[in-house]
C-alpha positions in Angstrom: -13.3 -62.8 27.5 -12.9 -59.5 25.6 -14.5 -56.3 26.9 -16.5 -53.9 24.7 -17.0 -50.1 24.9 -20.0 -48.8 23.0 -19.7 -45.1 22.0 -22.9 -43.4 20.8 -22.0 -40.4 18.6 -19.1 -39.8 16.3 -18.2 -36.1 16.9 -15.1 -34.8 18.7 -15.9 -36.5 22.0 -16.9 -39.8 20.6 -14.0 -40.1 18.2 -11.5 -39.0 20.8 -12.8 -41.6 23.2 -12.6 -44.4 20.6 -9.2 -43.6 19.2 -7.6 -43.1 22.7 -9.1 -46.4 23.9 -7.5 -48.2 21.0 -4.2 -46.6 21.7 -4.3 -47.8 25.3 -5.8 -51.2 24.9 -5.0 -54.2 22.8 -7.0 -55.8 20.0 -8.9 -58.0 22.5 -10.9 -54.9 23.5 -13.8 -54.2 21.2 -14.7 -50.6 20.4 -18.0 -49.9 18.6 -18.9 -46.3 17.5 -22.4 -45.6 16.3 -23.5 -42.5 14.3 -26.4 -42.0 11.9 -24.2 -40.1 9.4 -21.4 -41.6 7.4 -19.3 -38.4 7.3 -17.5 -36.5 10.1 -17.3 -32.8 9.3 -15.3 -30.1 11.2 -17.8 -27.6 12.7 -15.6 -24.7 11.9 -16.4 -25.3 8.2 -20.0 -23.9 8.7 -18.8 -20.3 8.8 -16.1 -20.9 6.1 -18.8 -22.3 3.8 -21.1 -19.4 4.6 -18.6 -16.8 3.4 -16.9 -18.9 0.8 -13.5 -19.5 2.5 -13.8 -23.3 2.3 -16.2 -26.2 1.7 -17.7 -28.9 3.9 -16.1 -31.5 1.6 -12.6 -30.4 2.4 -13.2 -30.8 6.1 -15.1 -34.1 5.9 -14.0 -37.6 6.2 -15.7 -41.0 6.2 -16.1 -42.5 9.7 -15.4 -45.9 8.1 -11.8 -44.8 8.1 -11.7 -45.1 11.9 -11.2 -48.8 11.1 -7.5 -47.9 10.8 -7.6 -47.6 14.6 -9.5 -50.9 15.0 -12.7 -49.0 15.7 -15.9 -50.6 14.3 -18.2 -48.0 12.9 -21.9 -48.6 12.7 -23.9 -46.2 10.5 -27.4 -46.5 11.9 -30.0 -44.5 13.9 -30.0 -44.7 17.7 -33.6 -45.2 18.7 -33.3 -45.7 22.4 -30.7 -45.7 25.2 -30.9 -48.1 28.2 -28.2 -46.7 30.6 -28.9 -49.4 33.2 -28.1 -52.1 30.7 -25.3 -50.0 29.1 -26.9 -50.5 25.7 -28.4 -48.7 22.8 -31.1 -49.7 20.4 -30.2 -49.1 16.8 -32.0 -49.7 13.6 -30.2 -53.0 13.5 -31.2 -54.1 17.0 -29.7 -53.6 20.5 -26.0 -53.2 21.0 -24.5 -53.3 24.5 -21.1 -52.8 26.1 -19.2 -53.2 29.3 -18.9 -49.4 29.2 -21.2 -46.9 27.5 -20.1 -43.5 26.4 -22.8 -41.0 25.2 -21.5 -38.3 22.9 -24.5 -37.3 20.9 -24.1 -33.6 21.0 -26.7 -30.8 21.0 -29.4 -30.4 18.3 -30.2 -27.0 16.8 -33.9 -26.3 17.2 -35.1 -23.3 15.2 -38.6 -24.7 15.5 -38.7 -23.5 19.1 -38.8 -19.9 17.9 -42.0 -19.1 16.1 -41.3 -17.9 12.6 -37.5 -18.5 12.7 -37.5 -21.5 10.2 -39.6 -19.5 7.7 -37.8 -16.1 7.9 -34.3 -16.7 9.2 -31.3 -18.9 8.5 -29.9 -21.4 11.0 -26.1 -21.9 10.4 -25.6 -23.9 13.6 -27.0 -26.9 11.8 -25.0 -28.1 8.8 -28.2 -28.4 6.8 -29.1 -24.7 7.0 -25.7 -23.4 5.8 -26.2 -23.8 2.0 -29.4 -21.7 1.9 -27.8 -19.1 4.1 -24.8 -18.9 1.8 -27.0 -18.6 -1.2 -29.0 -15.7 0.5 -25.7 -14.0 1.3 -24.5 -14.3 -2.3 -27.8 -12.6 -3.4 -27.5 -9.9 -0.8 -26.9 -6.5 -2.2 -27.1 -4.2 0.8 -29.4 -3.5 3.7 -29.4 -4.8 7.3 -28.0 -8.2 8.4 -28.8 -9.3 11.9 -26.9 -12.1 13.7 -29.4 -13.3 16.4 -28.5 -15.4 19.4 -32.0 -16.8 20.3 -31.1 -19.5 22.8 -28.3 -20.5 25.2 -26.3 -22.6 25.9 -25.2 -23.3 22.4 -22.1 -24.9 20.8 -19.0 -22.7 20.4 -19.9 -19.6 22.4 -17.7 -17.1 20.4 -18.9 -18.3 17.0 -21.8 -15.8 16.5 -19.2 -13.0 16.8 -16.8 -14.9 14.5 -19.8 -15.0 12.1 -20.5 -11.3 12.1 -16.8 -10.5 11.8 -16.5 -12.8 8.8 -19.6 -11.1 7.3 -17.9 -7.7 7.8 -14.8 -8.9 5.9 -16.9 -10.6 3.2 -18.9 -7.5 2.6 -15.8 -5.3 2.4 -14.4 -7.6 -0.2 -17.6 -7.4 -2.3 -17.8 -3.6 -1.9 -21.1 -3.8 0.0 -20.0 -2.9 3.5 -20.7 0.9 3.1 -24.3 0.1 2.3 -24.8 -2.6 4.9 -25.7 -2.3 8.5 -24.4 -5.2 10.7 -26.0 -5.9 14.1 -25.8 -8.6 16.7 -28.5 -9.3 19.3 -28.1 -11.8 22.2 -30.4 -12.9 24.9 -27.4 -13.1 27.2 -26.4 -10.2 29.6 -23.0 -9.8 28.1 -21.5 -10.7 24.8 -19.4 -13.7 25.9 -20.4 -14.7 29.5 -17.9 -17.6 29.4 -15.1 -15.2 28.8 -16.2 -12.9 31.7 -16.5 -9.2 31.7 -13.1 -8.5 30.3 -13.5 -10.9 27.4 -16.9 -9.5 26.6 -15.6 -5.9 26.7 -12.8 -6.9 24.4 -15.3 -8.4 21.9 -17.5 -5.3 22.2 -14.4 -3.2 21.2 -13.8 -5.5 18.2 -17.4 -5.0 17.0 -17.4 -1.3 17.6 -14.2 -0.7 15.7 -15.8 -2.3 12.7 -19.1 -0.4 13.0 -21.1 -3.4 14.1 -23.8 -2.6 16.6 -24.9 -5.0 19.4 -27.8 -5.4 21.8 -27.7 -7.4 25.1 -30.5 -9.0 27.0 -32.6 -9.3 23.8 -35.1 -12.0 24.4 -36.6 -13.2 21.1 -40.3 -13.9 21.1 -40.9 -14.6 17.4 -39.7 -13.8 13.9 -42.0 -12.1 11.4 -41.2 -11.2 7.8 -38.2 -8.7 7.9 -38.4 -8.2 11.7 -37.4 -10.0 14.9 -39.9 -9.3 17.7 -38.2 -9.0 21.0 -39.7 -8.8 24.5 -38.8 -5.1 24.6 -38.9 -4.0 21.0 -38.2 -5.0 17.4 -35.2 -5.5 15.1 -35.7 -5.1 11.4 -33.6 -7.1 9.0 -33.1 -7.9 5.3 -31.1 -11.0 6.1 -31.3 -12.9 9.4 -28.7 -15.4 10.6 -29.6 -17.1 13.8 -28.3 -19.2 16.6 -31.4 -21.1 17.6 -32.0 -22.7 21.0 -30.3 -26.1 21.4 -31.5 -29.2 23.1 -30.2 -32.8 23.6 -31.3 -35.3 20.9 -34.7 -36.7 21.5 -33.2 -40.1 22.2 -31.3 -38.6 25.1 -34.2 -36.6 26.4 -36.3 -39.9 26.5 -33.6 -41.8 28.4 -33.0 -41.9 32.1 -29.8 -39.8 31.8 -31.0 -36.2 31.8 -31.3 -34.0 34.9 -33.7 -31.2 35.7 -32.0 -28.8 33.3 -32.7 -31.2 30.4 -29.0 -32.2 29.7 -27.0 -35.1 30.9 -25.6 -34.5 34.4 -22.0 -35.9 34.9 -19.3 -35.7 37.6 -17.2 -32.7 36.5 -13.9 -34.5 36.9 -14.7 -38.0 35.8 -17.6 -37.4 33.3 -19.4 -40.3 34.9 -23.2 -40.4 35.0 -25.2 -41.8 37.9 -25.3 -45.2 36.1 -22.4 -47.5 36.7 -20.1 -47.8 33.6 -21.9 -45.0 31.8 -20.2 -41.8 30.8 -21.2 -38.7 28.8 -19.0 -36.2 27.1 -19.3 -33.0 25.0 -22.2 -30.9 24.1 -24.9 -33.4 25.4 -23.8 -32.6 29.0 -24.2 -29.6 31.2 -21.6 -29.0 33.8 -22.3 -26.0 36.1 -19.3 -23.8 37.0 -18.7 -21.9 40.3 -20.3 -18.8 38.8 -23.5 -20.6 37.8 -22.7 -20.6 34.1 -22.3 -23.9 32.2 -18.9 -25.2 30.9 -18.6 -24.0 27.3 -19.9 -26.4 24.7 -17.0 -26.8 22.3 -15.2 -29.5 20.2 -11.9 -29.0 22.1 -13.7 -29.6 25.4 -15.4 -32.7 24.1 -12.1 -34.1 22.9 -10.4 -33.5 26.2 -13.3 -35.1 28.1 -13.4 -38.1 25.7 -9.6 -38.6 26.1 -10.0 -38.6 29.9 -12.9 -41.1 29.8 -10.9 -43.5 27.6 -8.0 -43.4 30.0 -10.4 -44.1 32.9 -11.9 -47.1 31.2 -8.5 -48.4 30.2 -7.2 -48.0 33.8 -10.2 -49.8 35.2 -9.8 -52.7 32.8 -6.1 -53.0 33.6 -6.5 -52.7 37.3 -4.6 -49.4 37.5 -5.2 -46.1 39.3 -7.6 -43.8 37.6 -6.2 -40.9 35.6 -6.1 -37.3 36.8 -9.6 -35.7 36.7 -10.6 -33.5 33.8 -9.7 -30.0 35.0 -12.0 -27.8 32.9 -9.2 -26.1 31.0 -9.3 -25.5 27.3 -8.8 -23.0 24.5 -10.6 -21.6 21.5 -9.2 -19.5 18.6 -11.6 -16.7 17.6 -11.4 -15.7 13.9 -11.6 -12.0 13.2 -11.6 -12.6 9.4 -9.8 -14.8 7.0 -6.3 -14.2 8.2 -6.4 -13.2 11.8 -7.5 -14.8 15.1 -7.3 -14.3 18.8 -6.8 -17.1 21.3 -9.2 -17.6 24.3 -7.7 -19.7 27.0 -9.7 -20.7 30.1 -9.5 -22.5 33.4 -13.2 -22.8 33.7 -13.3 -24.9 36.9 -11.4 -22.1 38.8 -13.2 -20.6 41.8 -14.9 -18.3 42.5 -14.8 -17.4 38.8 -13.3 -19.0 35.8 -9.9 -17.6 34.8 -10.0 -16.6 31.1 -7.5 -14.7 29.0 -7.7 -13.4 25.5 -4.6 -13.0 23.5 -4.1 -10.3 20.9 -5.2 -11.2 17.3 -2.5 -12.4 14.9 -2.0 -14.3 11.7 -0.2 -17.0 13.7 -3.3 -17.8 15.7 -5.3 -18.1 12.4 -2.7 -20.5 11.0 -2.9 -22.5 14.3 -6.7 -22.9 13.8 -6.2 -24.2 10.3 -3.4 -26.5 11.5 -5.7 -27.8 14.3 -8.1 -29.0 11.6 -5.5 -30.6 9.4 -3.8 -32.4 12.4 -7.1 -33.9 13.7 -8.3 -35.1 10.3 -4.9 -36.8 9.6 -4.5 -38.3 13.0 -8.0 -39.7 13.1 -8.7 -40.6 9.5 -5.3 -40.7 7.8 -3.6 -38.4 5.2 
């Protein structure tokens, strides 16, 4: 009798799990991937679309194309998750599996900050980017604030990539000399996941470009043209925000979440407390030795999904389990259209994660573009 793995969510973690499973197991293993959207889109496209360096369309592919790997794609809503039964309720009824992998990501929630949906732009959700891009095109000088209003959030360095892209964009338009750029974060340092050295490096990058920043800025609400903080105000003419993020409601309503609200998993195996049920990517929260969470990033989700697929395959074939996920990964940080630095981290290291930041180069920017091309072609075809 054939076995079935049910994968809920078709982002980096879900697709990596499904494709690796098919590589390891024969056609008698059924792989079903469920997502409510027909298209997969690279997350890095959000900032490129914002400043006009690229389009969503160029970084999007139909998930139906996963059929080339023998993966059945179901485009449908997931209405409930029953981890004890290793099944999910979709708009088309219940689907179950011998193994269940939850890879449903984190949801941007601007509604959790009073006034933010009305007066700011959320570019962490794809839906908010077109309006933000239009507002940027209409911008003719003044004050732009990039606000980190909640943490953890996907792709920790991205707000700084955003403001650096804005700097270059405004230079190209001849508007930089009459624009004030500022970043405000609720966190105690710019990039806690990169440690003090990485945060100081980013602070230097911002300062060299005349971009001010404010730490420990807890947002209470947003009013017309002003962010109201617990200890003051920040006026703006254009506000681009990183809202708080939460697991999807269907995850919050399941039996999978822990006290912190996210899915708790074993750090090495990504297994939940339910037999045969795993969770990968942004929907999880894995605490590190220093108390911070493992960064939420596509690269990490992919590595986790690959490890889960190998564990499932080993179990079905009666083999020894694979080496645990070791918490290592990397992330290129764009400093504009043609330059990027590379952050490399061993986040499971004790007593502190070991993180290095390489010097910016055109080569690292090219590597980031190549990363997108390689993944789209490997998963969906040329």
